[in-house]
C-alpha positions as CSV (number, residue, x, y, z in Angstrom):
1,M,-74.4,-33.3,-99.3
2,K,-76.0,-36.1,-101.2
3,D,-74.4,-35.0,-104.5
4,L,-71.0,-34.9,-102.8
5,L,-71.4,-38.5,-101.7
6,Q,-72.5,-39.6,-105.2
7,N,-69.4,-37.9,-106.7
8,A,-66.9,-39.0,-104.2
9,D,-65.2,-41.2,-106.8
10,N,-64.7,-38.3,-109.2
11,P,-63.5,-35.3,-107.2
12,Y,-62.4,-33.5,-110.4
13,G,-65.9,-33.0,-111.9
14,A,-65.9,-31.4,-115.3
15,W,-62.1,-31.2,-115.3
16,L,-61.7,-35.0,-115.5
17,L,-60.0,-36.1,-118.7
18,S,-62.7,-38.1,-120.4
19,D,-62.9,-40.5,-123.4
20,L,-64.6,-37.8,-125.3
21,D,-61.7,-35.4,-124.7
22,L,-59.3,-38.0,-126.0
23,K,-61.4,-38.5,-129.2
24,K,-61.9,-34.8,-129.9
25,I,-58.2,-33.8,-129.7
26,S,-55.5,-35.4,-131.9
27,W,-53.1,-35.9,-129.0
28,W,-52.7,-35.0,-125.3
29,L,-49.8,-34.4,-123.0
30,S,-51.5,-36.7,-120.5
31,Y,-48.8,-36.3,-117.9
32,D,-46.9,-33.1,-117.3
33,P,-43.5,-34.2,-115.9
34,I,-42.1,-30.7,-115.9
35,H,-44.6,-28.6,-114.0
36,E,-46.2,-31.3,-111.9
37,P,-44.7,-34.7,-111.9
38,E,-46.8,-35.8,-108.9
39,P,-50.6,-36.2,-108.5
40,L,-52.6,-33.1,-107.3
41,T,-55.2,-33.0,-104.7
42,P,-58.7,-32.3,-106.0
43,L,-58.7,-28.6,-105.0
44,A,-55.2,-27.9,-106.3
45,G,-55.9,-29.9,-109.5
46,C,-59.2,-28.2,-110.4
47,L,-57.8,-24.7,-109.7
48,W,-54.8,-25.5,-111.9
49,A,-57.0,-26.7,-114.7
50,E,-59.4,-23.7,-114.5
51,L,-56.7,-21.0,-114.3
52,H,-54.4,-22.5,-117.0
53,Q,-57.1,-23.2,-119.5
54,Y,-58.6,-19.7,-119.0
55,G,-55.1,-18.2,-119.4
56,Y,-54.2,-20.1,-122.5
57,C,-57.5,-19.3,-124.3
58,A,-58.2,-15.8,-123.1
59,A,-54.7,-14.6,-124.0
60,A,-54.8,-16.2,-127.4
61,E,-58.0,-14.3,-128.2
62,S,-57.0,-11.0,-126.6
63,I,-53.7,-10.6,-128.6
64,F,-55.0,-12.4,-131.7
65,Y,-52.5,-15.2,-131.5
66,P,-52.5,-16.5,-135.1
67,F,-51.6,-20.1,-134.5
68,S,-54.1,-21.4,-131.9
69,H,-57.1,-20.6,-129.7
70,G,-55.2,-22.0,-126.7
71,V,-55.3,-25.5,-125.2
72,L,-57.6,-27.6,-123.0
73,C,-56.5,-28.5,-119.4
74,R,-57.7,-31.7,-117.7
75,L,-56.8,-34.1,-114.9
76,N,-56.9,-37.9,-115.0
77,L,-58.6,-39.7,-112.1
78,D,-55.4,-40.1,-110.3
79,G,-54.7,-36.4,-110.3
80,Y,-52.1,-36.0,-113.0
81,M,-52.2,-32.9,-115.2
82,A,-53.1,-33.1,-118.9
83,L,-52.7,-30.6,-121.7
84,S,-54.3,-30.9,-125.1
85,A,-52.7,-30.3,-128.4
86,P,-53.1,-26.6,-129.5
87,L,-56.6,-25.7,-130.6
88,H,-55.4,-24.8,-134.1
89,T,-56.8,-21.8,-136.0
90,S,-57.9,-22.0,-139.6
91,P,-55.7,-20.7,-142.5
92,D,-58.1,-17.8,-142.8
93,E,-57.8,-17.0,-139.1
94,V,-54.0,-17.1,-139.3
95,K,-54.1,-14.6,-142.1
96,S,-56.6,-12.3,-140.4
97,R,-55.0,-12.4,-136.9
98,S,-51.3,-12.1,-137.9
99,S,-51.1,-8.4,-138.5
100,K,-52.8,-7.6,-135.1
101,F,-50.5,-10.1,-133.3
102,L,-47.4,-8.6,-134.9
103,E,-48.4,-5.1,-133.6
104,F,-48.2,-6.6,-130.1
105,V,-44.9,-8.4,-131.0
106,N,-43.4,-5.1,-132.1
107,A,-44.2,-3.6,-128.7
108,F,-42.1,-6.3,-127.2
109,L,-39.2,-5.6,-129.5
110,D,-39.4,-1.8,-128.8
111,D,-39.3,-1.9,-125.0
112,F,-40.1,-5.1,-123.1
113,S,-39.4,-3.3,-119.8
114,N,-42.6,-1.2,-120.4
115,I,-44.6,-4.4,-120.7
116,W,-43.1,-6.5,-117.9
117,G,-40.0,-5.0,-116.2
118,D,-36.3,-5.2,-116.3
119,F,-35.9,-8.2,-113.9
120,R,-33.9,-6.4,-111.2
121,F,-34.9,-6.7,-107.6
122,N,-36.2,-3.2,-107.4
123,G,-36.0,-2.3,-111.1
124,K,-38.5,-0.9,-113.5
125,I,-42.0,-2.3,-113.3
126,G,-43.9,-2.6,-116.5
127,L,-47.6,-2.4,-117.3
128,Y,-48.6,-6.1,-116.7
129,L,-46.3,-6.7,-113.7
130,K,-47.7,-3.5,-112.2
131,E,-51.2,-4.9,-112.5
132,I,-50.2,-8.1,-110.7
133,I,-48.4,-6.1,-107.9
134,D,-51.4,-3.8,-107.6
135,N,-53.8,-6.8,-107.2
136,Y,-51.7,-8.3,-104.4
137,S,-51.3,-4.9,-102.7
138,R,-55.1,-4.2,-102.9
139,I,-56.0,-7.3,-101.0
140,G,-53.3,-6.7,-98.4
141,A,-51.0,-9.6,-99.4
142,L,-48.0,-7.5,-100.7
143,N,-46.2,-4.7,-99.0
144,S,-45.6,-2.6,-102.0
145,E,-42.9,-0.4,-100.3
146,K,-40.7,-3.4,-99.5
147,M,-42.0,-5.5,-102.4
148,C,-42.5,-8.5,-100.1
149,F,-45.3,-10.6,-98.6
150,D,-47.2,-8.7,-95.9
151,V,-47.6,-11.1,-92.9
152,K,-50.4,-9.0,-91.6
153,F,-52.5,-10.6,-94.4
154,L,-52.7,-13.7,-92.3
155,N,-54.4,-11.7,-89.5
156,K,-56.7,-10.2,-92.1
157,L,-57.9,-13.7,-93.1
158,S,-58.5,-14.8,-89.5
159,S,-60.6,-11.7,-88.9
160,L,-63.0,-12.4,-91.7
161,D,-66.3,-14.1,-90.9
162,N,-67.2,-17.3,-92.7
163,C,-69.3,-15.7,-95.4
164,N,-66.8,-13.0,-96.3
165,L,-64.0,-15.6,-96.2
166,L,-65.8,-17.7,-98.8
167,D,-66.5,-14.6,-100.9
168,F,-62.8,-13.6,-100.7
169,F,-61.8,-17.1,-101.9
170,Y,-63.8,-16.6,-105.1
171,E,-62.7,-13.0,-105.5
172,Y,-59.1,-14.2,-105.4
173,I,-59.8,-16.9,-108.0
174,N,-60.8,-14.1,-110.3
175,I,-57.6,-12.2,-109.5
176,L,-55.5,-15.3,-110.4
177,R,-57.5,-15.8,-113.6
178,S,-56.4,-12.3,-114.7
179,H,-52.8,-13.1,-113.7
180,W,-52.8,-16.3,-115.8
181,K,-54.2,-14.4,-118.7
182,I,-51.2,-12.0,-118.4
183,H,-48.9,-15.0,-118.1
184,F,-49.9,-16.2,-121.6
185,I,-50.2,-12.7,-123.0
186,I,-46.5,-12.4,-122.3
187,M,-45.6,-16.0,-123.2
188,Y,-47.0,-16.2,-126.7
189,P,-45.1,-13.2,-128.2
190,S,-41.9,-13.6,-126.2
191,F,-41.5,-17.3,-127.2
192,Y,-42.4,-16.3,-130.8
193,L,-39.5,-13.8,-130.7
194,Y,-37.2,-16.4,-129.2
195,N,-38.0,-18.6,-132.2
196,Q,-37.3,-15.7,-134.5
197,F,-33.9,-15.2,-133.0
198,E,-33.1,-18.9,-133.4
199,H,-34.2,-18.7,-137.1
200,F,-31.9,-15.7,-137.6
201,M,-28.9,-17.6,-136.0
202,E,-29.6,-20.7,-138.1
203,E,-29.7,-18.7,-141.3
204,T,-26.7,-16.6,-140.5
205,F,-24.4,-18.9,-138.5
206,G,-25.9,-22.3,-138.9
207,I,-26.6,-22.9,-135.2
208,S,-29.7,-23.6,-133.2
209,D,-30.5,-23.1,-129.6
210,K,-29.0,-26.6,-128.9
211,N,-25.5,-25.1,-129.8
212,P,-23.3,-24.1,-126.8
213,A,-22.5,-20.7,-128.3
214,F,-26.3,-19.9,-128.6
215,Q,-26.9,-21.0,-125.0
216,T,-24.0,-18.9,-123.8
217,L,-25.9,-15.9,-125.1
218,M,-28.8,-16.8,-122.9
219,Q,-27.1,-16.9,-119.5
220,G,-26.2,-14.7,-116.6
221,F,-29.3,-12.6,-116.0
222,D,-31.1,-11.2,-113.0
223,N,-34.6,-12.4,-112.1
224,R,-36.5,-13.2,-108.9
225,I,-35.7,-17.0,-109.0
226,N,-31.9,-16.5,-109.3
227,D,-32.0,-13.6,-106.8
228,C,-33.4,-16.0,-104.2
229,T,-30.4,-18.3,-104.6
230,L,-28.0,-15.4,-104.4
231,K,-29.7,-14.0,-101.3
232,L,-29.2,-17.5,-99.6
233,V,-25.6,-17.3,-100.6
234,S,-25.4,-13.8,-99.1
235,L,-27.0,-15.1,-95.8
236,A,-24.4,-17.8,-95.6
237,Q,-21.5,-15.4,-96.2
238,Q,-23.0,-13.0,-93.5
239,A,-23.1,-15.9,-91.0
240,K,-19.4,-16.5,-91.6
241,D,-18.6,-12.8,-91.4
242,Y,-20.4,-12.6,-88.1
243,G,-18.4,-15.5,-86.7
244,L,-21.4,-17.9,-86.7
245,K,-19.9,-20.7,-88.7
246,V,-19.2,-22.7,-85.5
247,I,-23.0,-22.9,-84.8
248,F,-23.6,-24.5,-88.2
249,E,-20.7,-26.9,-87.6
250,N,-21.5,-28.0,-84.1
251,H,-25.3,-28.5,-84.4
252,Q,-26.8,-31.3,-86.4
253,D,-30.4,-30.4,-85.6
254,L,-31.9,-27.5,-87.6
255,T,-34.1,-26.4,-84.7
256,S,-31.1,-26.1,-82.3
257,I,-29.2,-24.1,-85.0
258,L,-32.1,-21.7,-85.3
259,K,-32.4,-21.3,-81.5
260,S,-28.6,-20.6,-81.2
261,L,-28.7,-18.1,-84.0
262,E,-31.6,-16.3,-82.3
263,T,-29.5,-16.0,-79.2
264,E,-26.1,-15.2,-80.8
265,S,-27.1,-12.8,-83.5
266,K,-30.3,-10.9,-83.7
267,E,-29.0,-9.0,-86.7
268,W,-28.5,-12.2,-88.7
269,M,-31.9,-13.5,-87.7
270,N,-33.5,-10.2,-88.8
271,N,-31.9,-10.6,-92.2
272,F,-33.1,-14.2,-92.4
273,Y,-36.7,-13.2,-91.5
274,N,-36.5,-10.3,-94.0
275,F,-35.5,-12.9,-96.6
276,L,-38.5,-15.0,-95.7
277,Q,-40.9,-12.1,-96.1
278,T,-39.8,-11.8,-99.7
279,Y,-39.0,-15.5,-100.6
280,G,-41.0,-17.4,-98.0
281,V,-43.9,-17.7,-100.5
282,R,-41.8,-20.4,-102.2
283,S,-42.7,-24.1,-101.8
284,D,-41.3,-27.3,-103.3
285,N,-43.9,-26.9,-106.1
286,P,-46.3,-24.0,-106.3
287,F,-48.9,-25.9,-108.3
288,D,-49.3,-28.3,-105.5
289,L,-51.2,-26.2,-103.0
290,Y,-50.9,-29.0,-100.5
291,K,-47.2,-28.3,-100.0
292,E,-46.1,-26.0,-97.2
293,T,-44.3,-22.7,-98.0
294,W,-41.0,-21.6,-96.5
295,L,-42.8,-19.0,-94.4
296,E,-44.6,-22.0,-92.7
297,N,-41.4,-24.0,-92.4
298,P,-38.3,-21.8,-92.2
299,L,-36.1,-24.8,-91.5
300,K,-36.2,-25.7,-95.2
301,P,-34.4,-22.6,-96.4
302,L,-32.2,-22.7,-93.3
303,K,-31.0,-26.2,-94.3
304,I,-29.8,-24.7,-97.7
305,V,-28.0,-21.9,-95.8
306,V,-26.3,-24.5,-93.7
307,K,-25.0,-26.3,-96.8
308,Y,-23.7,-23.0,-98.2
309,V,-21.9,-22.1,-94.9
310,L,-20.2,-25.5,-94.8
311,A,-19.5,-25.9,-98.5
312,D,-17.5,-22.7,-99.1
313,E,-18.9,-22.5,-102.7
314,D,-17.9,-19.3,-104.4
315,I,-21.2,-18.8,-106.3
316,V,-20.7,-15.1,-106.8
317,S,-17.5,-15.5,-108.7
318,R,-19.0,-18.3,-110.7
319,R,-21.9,-15.9,-111.7
320,Y,-19.4,-13.2,-112.8
321,K,-17.7,-15.7,-115.1
322,V,-21.0,-16.7,-116.6
323,I,-21.9,-13.1,-117.3
324,E,-18.4,-12.4,-118.7
325,K,-18.6,-15.4,-121.0
326,R,-21.9,-14.2,-122.3
327,E,-20.6,-10.7,-123.1
328,K,-17.6,-12.2,-124.9
329,M,-19.9,-14.4,-127.0
330,V,-22.1,-11.4,-128.0
331,D,-18.9,-9.5,-129.1
332,Y,-17.8,-12.6,-131.1
333,F,-21.0,-12.7,-133.1
334,L,-21.2,-8.9,-133.6
335,K,-17.7,-8.8,-135.1
336,R,-19.0,-11.2,-137.8
337,L,-22.0,-9.1,-138.7
338,H,-22.4,-5.9,-140.7
339,G,-24.9,-3.1,-141.1
340,N,-28.6,-4.1,-140.8
341,Q,-27.6,-7.6,-139.8
342,S,-25.9,-6.2,-136.6
343,E,-29.0,-4.2,-135.8
344,K,-31.3,-7.2,-136.3
345,F,-29.0,-9.4,-134.2
346,I,-29.0,-7.0,-131.3
347,K,-32.8,-6.4,-131.4
348,L,-33.7,-10.1,-131.7
349,L,-31.0,-11.2,-129.2
350,K,-32.5,-8.8,-126.6
351,A,-36.0,-10.2,-127.2
352,A,-34.8,-13.8,-126.9
353,Q,-33.0,-12.9,-123.7
354,N,-36.1,-11.3,-122.3
355,A,-38.1,-14.4,-123.1
356,Y,-35.5,-16.5,-121.4
357,C,-35.4,-14.3,-118.2
358,W,-39.2,-13.9,-118.1
359,N,-39.5,-17.7,-118.2
360,E,-38.0,-17.7,-114.7
361,D,-39.1,-14.3,-113.3
362,H,-42.8,-15.0,-113.7
363,N,-42.5,-18.1,-111.5
364,Y,-42.1,-15.8,-108.5
365,W,-44.8,-13.3,-109.3
366,I,-47.5,-15.5,-110.7
367,E,-46.8,-19.1,-109.5
368,Y,-45.1,-18.8,-106.2
369,F,-46.7,-15.6,-104.8
370,G,-50.1,-16.3,-106.4
371,F,-50.5,-19.9,-105.2
372,A,-49.0,-19.2,-101.8
373,V,-51.7,-16.6,-101.1
374,M,-54.3,-19.0,-102.3
375,R,-52.9,-21.7,-100.0
376,Y,-53.1,-19.3,-97.0
377,I,-56.8,-18.5,-97.8
378,I,-57.7,-22.2,-98.2
379,L,-55.9,-23.2,-95.0
380,E,-57.9,-20.5,-93.1
381,M,-61.1,-22.1,-94.5
382,G,-59.7,-25.5,-93.5
383,R,-59.1,-24.4,-89.9
384,R,-62.8,-23.3,-89.7
385,L,-64.0,-26.7,-90.9
386,Q,-61.6,-28.4,-88.5
387,A,-62.9,-26.3,-85.6
388,A,-66.5,-27.2,-86.5
389,G,-65.6,-30.9,-86.4
390,S,-66.3,-31.4,-90.1
391,I,-62.7,-32.5,-91.0
392,R,-59.9,-33.8,-88.9
393,N,-57.1,-31.6,-90.2
394,A,-57.1,-28.2,-91.8
395,T,-55.3,-29.6,-94.9
396,D,-58.1,-32.1,-95.5
397,I,-59.9,-29.2,-97.2
398,F,-57.7,-29.8,-100.2
399,F,-59.6,-33.0,-101.0
400,F,-62.7,-31.1,-102.0
401,N,-63.0,-29.2,-105.3
402,P,-64.1,-25.5,-105.6
403,Q,-67.7,-26.3,-106.5
404,E,-68.0,-28.6,-103.5
405,L,-66.6,-25.9,-101.2
406,D,-69.2,-23.6,-102.4
407,S,-71.9,-26.0,-101.4
408,I,-70.5,-27.3,-98.1
409,F,-68.3,-24.6,-96.5
410,L,-70.9,-22.4,-94.8
411,P,-73.2,-25.1,-93.5
412,A,-70.3,-27.3,-92.4
413,T,-68.8,-24.4,-90.4
414,Y,-72.1,-23.7,-88.6
415,K,-73.1,-27.2,-88.0
416,N,-71.0,-30.4,-87.4
417,I,-71.2,-32.3,-90.7
418,D,-68.8,-35.2,-90.7
419,L,-67.0,-35.1,-94.1
420,S,-64.0,-37.2,-92.9
421,G,-65.2,-40.4,-94.7
422,I,-65.1,-38.7,-98.1
423,V,-61.7,-37.1,-97.3
424,E,-60.2,-40.4,-96.3
425,K,-61.4,-42.2,-99.4
426,R,-60.0,-39.5,-101.6
427,K,-56.7,-39.2,-99.6
428,I,-56.1,-43.0,-100.0
429,R,-56.5,-42.8,-103.7
430,W,-54.3,-39.7,-104.0
431,L,-51.5,-41.3,-101.9
432,N,-51.7,-44.5,-104.0
433,A,-51.4,-42.4,-107.2
434,F,-47.8,-41.6,-106.3
435,G,-46.8,-45.1,-107.4
436,S,-44.9,-45.2,-110.7
437,N,-47.5,-47.6,-112.2
438,K,-50.2,-44.9,-111.8
439,K,-48.5,-42.4,-114.1
440,P,-50.2,-42.2,-117.5
441,P,-48.2,-42.2,-120.7
442,I,-46.6,-38.9,-121.6
443,I,-48.6,-38.7,-124.9
444,S,-52.1,-40.0,-125.3
445,G,-54.4,-40.1,-128.4
446,G,-53.9,-41.3,-131.9
447,G,-52.1,-38.2,-133.4
448,E,-48.4,-37.4,-133.5
449,V,-46.8,-34.4,-131.9
450,A,-45.9,-32.1,-134.8
451,V,-42.7,-30.4,-133.4
452,K,-42.4,-28.0,-136.3
453,E,-45.9,-26.7,-135.6
454,N,-45.2,-26.6,-131.8
455,P,-41.5,-25.7,-131.4
456,I,-41.9,-24.3,-127.9
457,F,-43.6,-27.6,-126.8
458,S,-40.4,-29.4,-127.7
459,K,-38.2,-26.7,-126.0
460,L,-40.1,-26.8,-122.7
461,F,-40.9,-30.5,-122.4
462,G,-38.2,-32.2,-124.5
463,I,-40.8,-34.2,-126.4
464,P,-40.3,-36.1,-128.6
465,P,-36.8,-37.2,-127.5
466,P,-33.8,-36.4,-129.8
467,T,-32.7,-39.0,-132.3
468,I,-29.1,-39.9,-133.2
469,E,-27.5,-42.3,-135.6
470,M,-24.3,-43.0,-133.7
471,I,-24.5,-45.5,-130.8
472,S,-21.5,-44.4,-128.8
473,P,-23.4,-42.6,-125.9
474,D,-25.3,-44.8,-123.4
475,I,-27.9,-42.0,-123.1
476,V,-28.9,-39.2,-125.5
477,G,-30.8,-36.1,-124.6
478,Y,-30.9,-32.4,-125.6
479,P,-28.0,-30.1,-124.8
480,G,-29.3,-28.1,-121.8
481,S,-26.3,-26.2,-120.6
482,P,-22.8,-26.1,-122.1
483,G,-19.9,-27.9,-120.5
484,K,-18.6,-31.4,-119.6
485,A,-18.5,-33.2,-116.2
486,I,-17.6,-36.6,-114.7
487,G,-18.8,-37.8,-111.3
488,E,-20.9,-40.0,-109.1
489,A,-24.5,-40.1,-110.0
490,L,-27.2,-39.2,-107.5
491,V,-30.5,-40.6,-108.8
492,I,-33.5,-38.9,-107.2
493,T,-37.1,-39.7,-108.1
494,D,-38.7,-38.2,-105.0
495,L,-38.9,-34.4,-105.1
496,N,-39.0,-34.3,-101.3
497,Q,-35.3,-35.2,-101.3
498,M,-34.3,-31.7,-102.4
499,Y,-33.1,-30.8,-98.9
500,Q,-31.0,-34.0,-98.5
501,I,-28.8,-33.5,-101.6
502,K,-25.3,-35.1,-101.9
503,R,-22.6,-32.5,-102.9
504,N,-20.3,-32.8,-105.9
505,C,-22.5,-35.4,-107.6
506,I,-24.2,-35.4,-111.0
507,L,-27.9,-35.2,-110.2
508,V,-30.1,-37.5,-112.3
509,I,-33.8,-36.6,-111.9
510,P,-37.0,-36.8,-113.8
511,S,-37.4,-33.0,-114.1
512,L,-36.4,-29.9,-112.3
513,N,-38.7,-27.0,-111.2
514,P,-37.5,-23.5,-110.0
515,A,-37.7,-24.7,-106.4
516,W,-34.5,-26.5,-107.0
517,S,-32.5,-23.4,-108.0
518,P,-30.8,-22.8,-104.6
519,V,-29.3,-26.3,-104.5
520,V,-28.3,-26.5,-108.2
521,P,-24.8,-24.9,-107.5
522,F,-23.8,-27.9,-105.4
523,F,-23.9,-30.3,-108.3
524,K,-21.2,-31.0,-111.0
525,G,-23.9,-31.5,-113.6
526,I,-27.6,-32.4,-114.0
527,I,-29.3,-35.0,-116.2
528,T,-33.1,-35.1,-116.6
529,D,-35.6,-37.4,-118.1
530,F,-37.8,-34.6,-119.3
531,G,-37.3,-31.0,-120.5
532,G,-36.0,-29.1,-123.5
533,T,-33.6,-26.2,-124.1
534,L,-36.1,-23.8,-122.4
535,S,-36.8,-26.0,-119.5
536,H,-36.1,-24.8,-115.9
537,A,-33.3,-27.4,-115.6
538,A,-31.5,-26.0,-118.6
539,I,-32.0,-22.3,-117.7
540,I,-31.0,-22.7,-114.0
541,C,-27.8,-24.7,-114.9
542,R,-26.7,-22.0,-117.4
543,E,-27.1,-19.4,-114.8
544,F,-24.4,-21.1,-112.6
545,G,-22.2,-22.5,-115.4
546,I,-23.2,-26.1,-114.7
547,P,-23.5,-28.6,-117.6
548,S,-26.8,-30.3,-118.2
549,V,-28.3,-32.9,-120.5
550,V,-32.1,-32.7,-120.6
551,G,-35.0,-34.7,-122.1
552,T,-33.3,-38.1,-122.1
553,M,-36.6,-39.8,-121.3
554,N,-34.8,-42.7,-119.5
555,A,-31.8,-41.5,-117.5
556,T,-33.4,-42.3,-114.1
557,K,-34.2,-45.8,-115.3
558,V,-30.8,-46.5,-116.8
559,I,-28.4,-44.8,-114.4
560,K,-28.0,-46.3,-110.8
561,N,-27.1,-44.5,-107.6
562,G,-23.3,-44.3,-107.3
563,Q,-22.4,-45.1,-110.8
564,T,-19.7,-42.9,-112.4
565,V,-21.1,-41.0,-115.4
566,R,-19.6,-38.7,-117.9
567,M,-21.8,-36.1,-119.5
568,D,-21.4,-33.7,-122.4
569,G,-23.8,-30.7,-122.1
570,D,-22.6,-29.4,-125.5
571,K,-23.9,-32.4,-127.4
572,G,-26.5,-33.9,-125.0
573,Y,-24.6,-37.2,-124.4
574,V,-24.2,-39.3,-121.3
575,W,-21.9,-42.3,-120.8
576,I,-21.9,-44.7,-117.8
577,I,-18.3,-45.5,-117.2
578,Q,-18.2,-47.3,-113.8
579,C,-20.8,-49.2,-111.8
580,R,-21.1,-48.9,-108.0
581,E,-24.4,-48.6,-106.4
582,F,-24.8,-46.9,-103.0
583,D,-27.8,-47.0,-100.8
584,S,-30.3,-44.1,-101.3
585,D,-29.9,-43.3,-97.6
586,E,-26.5,-41.8,-98.5
587,A,-28.3,-39.0,-100.2
């Protein structure tokens, strides 16, 4: 315990971003506004750093990625994520590794469904997705027949003795390590092929992925993230078909709505609970293990269902139009190509679409499912420490790192060892880190981000921001999703406001993660500070035909609540055309 007390001020251990790290690497993304815009607790932060760094580096070596050996992952003392510049390979390594890497790329071109799957709810399961599913099934977390979370897994955890529970915690870390290796084994070649398709379109038609026509080719596809939204829409429609709309209209309190539904329609409630078994592993951000999942708090998805019941949004028809528009755009380009060009277009288009779909699909299988199971394991350990009197709440366990758990868990469950002082000190620091003044700069280090060498970096994060000579727009970003919109701005900087959204507004937000997908259809448009053409905000908006402008860097600072804004998702422009500020409570 003495070492723990000595290191109370640095709960991140070796994963702390040090001055030496900053000197060794030319530049760092020292704050990741896309995947985790908020500080992480020590346990979540260290696990994120370990799993991601291993995945980046192990995958780069296993598939002979020519351009880098991966990246380093760190956290600053306030718990914000940091990613290093790519660990570049030498020219000789690029030459020697390229042929082996291209063999792997060709397998993606030939049949991606054999590698991952076809993105349908119960569609074909490829090699790597099967490995992930088998791992979850083997430990009892996945019902492989229904392809959903197995709630009996929670009983399994509670039945383990303390020693076996600790062993299981470390066994599961190794499972997640293998999954994050798979993540990057898929990511490197699929994004490489996405870039190849963009190059083809630039050479043949003079358009990049910022062009609305290009983006239209990348919309209207099935995956587990979109499927969740459509299942919520279906639940809302069922409620109306069953004559239950009056319950949603007459009850303001979610708990009373749930009780009334349990009384009035057991069939609807069975459908709702079946939905939770599949999608209840979602949280507001999977990387933050501290956040509860929908299984733990079903009122969160129920609130979204309520909005759909009362809104009468025809999401299904909107989706059909998005798909129809994509198919017409494919035909448009095919008519302008001949011979080998047509074949190349079709092959590269399919590869780019697979990369686009996978970029969302993996969020369910690797991030949401994987980290939800980890959270349930950790909470069971926390309950043991709480019962022993070592911590005050089960969630206090998130303020220790994995190495500390290894040293304190067993003795602290057998003997009352008061760890609350360390927890409180770290918790205060963590809560204080939510202040905007605690966020580090986006880029640290003396070097410049070379976008040409790191095209995916720009497409995911929207860094550096776009430049433009004209001064007409008030705000300039990347074109995220085609279309134009005008409306009242709803500026949100607190991710917890997802369930209190204001309908028919233009959402202005630092960034968007897949957790927001069920509420995206309620907005006229979306503007983000961060993100590029392959960011979640851009992808989710395209799926529902909603215009978006991403990567503005300053929209949440410039636009005020209630101002009328006009946006052009085709060009990435935003204008503020009328100023009226409403109180944030209206959200």
